[in-house]
N, C-alpha and C positions, 0 to 999 in steps of 0.2 A: 567746494561744490563744482562738479564738472561743467565745463563750458558747453553749451548746446551746440550741435552741429550747425554749420552755415546753411541757410535755405538753399534748396535746389534752384538753380538758375535755368529758366525756361525761355526758349525762342519759339515763337509761333509764326509759321509761314502759311498764309491762306489769303487768297485774293478777295474773299468775302468779308467786308468790314463788320458785319453783324456777327459772324462766327468768331472773328478775332476779339471783338468786344465781349462777347459772351464767355469765351474761354478765359480772357483776362480777368473778368469779374468773378468767375467761378474759382479760378486758381488763387485769386487774390484773397480769398477768405481763409486760406490755409497758411499757418504760420511758417511752415517749413518749405514753402514753395514761393518763388518770386519770378514773375515774368519780366525779363530784362530787355527783351527786344521783340519787335513784330516786323513782318515782311509780307509783301504782296505777291512776290514771285520768287523763283529760285535764285536769281541773281542778287536780289536784295537780301535773301536769306544768307547767301555766302558772305556778303559784306558784313551783315549783322553778326554772323558767327565769328568772323575774324575780329570784329570790334569787341564783342561782349563775352566771348568764350563761354557759351552756355553748358550746362550739365546734361540737358536733354533738348532735342529739337522735335517739335510737333510739326509735321510737314503734310500739306495737302498734295494731292496728285495732279489735278487739273487746274493749272493757273496759266494765264496769258503770259507771253514772254518766255521765260525759262520755266518749264513745268517741273513738278516735284521729282519725277523719275530721272530727268536729266541732271538735276542738282544733287540727288541723293548720294551717289558715291563720293562726292566731294565734301558734302556736309558730314558724312559719316566719319571723315578724318578728324573732325572737331569734337564730336559728341555722339552718343547713341541717338539714333533717329527712330521716332515712332511715326508711321503714316497715320494721319487722322483725317479722314476723307469720306466722301460719299461714294467713291469708286470701289466697287466690289467684284469686278470681273476677275475670273480665275487667273488669266494671263497677267493682269496688272499686279495682283497680289504676289504671284510667283516671281515676277521680275523684280519687284521691290525687295523681296527677301533675298534674291540672288545678288542684288547690288548692295546689300548691307543693312537694310532696315532691321531693327531689333524687335519691332512690334508692328501690328497692323490692326487698327480699330476703325470701324465703319460707323458713321453717324446713325443714330437710331438704335444701335445695338449695345449701348452701355449706359449706365447711370453716372451721375457726377462722382459718386464715391468710387465706382469702378475705374473711372478715368484717372483719378488721383492715385489709386493703387497701381494702375498700369504704369504711370510715370515713375513711381517709386521703384517698382519692380525692374523697369528698364534701366534705371540708373544703377541698380544693384546687380545688373548683369543677367536678369531673368526676362525671357521673352514673354510677350503678352499678345494674344490674338482674340478678336471677337468671332462670332459664329461664321460670318462670310469668309474670313481669312482661314479659319480652321477647315472649312469645306474645300477651299482652294488648295490647301496643303494636302488634304486627303486625295483630291482629284489628281494632284501632281504625283503622289506616291503610287497611286493605282496605275496611272499612265506609264510610269517607269517600269512597273512590274510587267505590264503587257508588252513593253518594248525590249524585254530581255533581262530584267532584274535590277537595273539601276536607272534612276531618273536622270534624264539628260540635263546638262548644265548649260546648254546652248541658249543664247538670248532669245526671247520671244519677240515676235512682230506685234507691237502693241497698237491699239486703236488710237485715232485722233493725233497721230504723230508724236505720241508720248515717248520720251527718252531720246529724242533726236536733236534737241536744241544745241548740243555741242558737237555734233558729228561733222559739221562744216562751219567754221568760224573765221573771223578776222582777228588774228592775234595782235598783241600790242604794237608790233612793227608795221602792221598795216597790210601784210601780204596774206592773201587767202590761202589756207591750207585745207587739204581734203584727206579722206581716208587713204588715198593712194600714196601720198608722200609723208604720212605720219605713222607708218606701220599698221595701218588698218583701223586706227582708233580715232582719227581726227585730232584737232588741237584741243588739249585739255586746259581748263583754267588753272593757273598755278595756285597752289595752296601752301602758305608759309608753314614751316615746321617749328618755328620758335616764336618770335614776336609777331603780333598782329600787324598786318599791312593794309592801310586804308586804300592804297592805290591798286592792289592786286585785283580785287573783285570788280572795281570800277572799270578796269581795262577789258573785262570780258565782253565780247560783242557777239552774242549768240544769234543763230538763225532762229527766228520765231517759228514755233510749231504751228501748223495750220489746223486750227480747230474748227469743228462745225460752229457756226456763229450763235451759240446759246445766249451769250450776253446781248448780241444784237437783237435776237428774237425777243428776249425779255424786254428790251427797250421798246420795241415795236408794240408788243402786247401791253406794256404799261401805259404807253401813250394812247393806244386804241381803246382800251377798256377802262382807263382811269384808275388802275390799281396803284396803291402805295408801294413803296419799296418792300415793306414787310409782307404785304399781300402777295407780291410777286414771289418772294421767297417761299411763303407757305404754299402757293399754287404750284411751284416747281416741286416741292416735296410731295404734294398730293399726286402730281403726275408721275413721280417716282414710285408710287405705290405705298407710301407711308401711312400708317394709322394716325389718328389724332394724338395718341399717347407718344408715338415715336416723333411726331413733329414737335410736340411740347418739349421733349427731352433735347432734341436737336437744336431748337431755338431758345432754350432756357426760359420758357414761358409756361404758364399753366394751361391745362387742357381747356378750361373755360375760355381763356383768351384765344386759343386756337379755334374753338367753335365760333367765337365772335368774328374772327377773321374770315372763316369759311362762309359764314352767313353773308357777310358783305361781298365776298368774292362771287358767290352764287348769284347775288342780285346784280352785280356789275356784268357778269358773263351771261345773264339771263338763263341760268341753268338750274335745274331742279335736283340734280344728283352729281356725285363725283364723276361718273362716267361722262355725263354731258359736259361738265366743266373741263375735264381733261381733253375731250374731243375739240372743244372750242379753243383751248390753250395751245394744242399742238397743230391746229389748223385743219382738222378733218371735219369741223362743224362750224358754221357761222354762229354769231351770237344770237341770231334770230331763229336758229334751229335747223337750217339747211345743211346739207353735206357739201363741204368745200372741195377744192381740187386735190387735196392731199389724200383722198381715198377714205376707206372706211375702217382701216386697221389702226388701233390705238396702241402705241408702244408704252413702255414703262421706263423710259430714260435709259 
């Protein structure tokens, strides 16, 4: 009787503990998949990759400390990397693929079974993209044609400082290096080519990317309106334009549970509709119904 293949070893890198727990629970139901490590940012992901040698890495884009785009080219030396994220901007998708991502899936655009299939495809050498990533690729190819027939391979200037965590760093010796004295690329974290090294990733001292303070704003809103951690997450997804069904898929909960969360959120924000709740959440409307100093335009994340 043939020996069954060893389970696929998965590393999950995401700063949201709810997402990590949900993915671990979801993948844990599959006999041929095993989550061997979790990380909250790119530096932890590098250390975990050296230690656990995963078969596939699931990598978020926006994480405090070392973001996913900065860590991506180094993680890709260990295993195929699939971006698993809320970030769907064209330039972010294109840069991730340029730096070595083998797939790109956006929360709310896939089912549990599709995610499992995507992981298996990636490990087998087949790319996998959800709708937003497909559209980004199409936009890239069309832009290339307009510019003379070939799409440019030049790096993109990304929002929120993404991809810059390793451009100016303090190497193990303690001397700061910059793009001027390292051939234009800055100091790169060493990646072992044979045996794992526990010391290597811990020596990396990245410059922290400067993000808009979404986490800080969430904390302020949570304290001001009395929302639970789950309600904060659901409200963020509402503000991002997701439907109840998409929120349910993203959070690994039922639509009925989503509706219950939304009812409680509306009560706490003194809102009668999604648009009023979003306006309150992003600061363009007070909880009593007035217009705040943020103006009257409501964005979608």
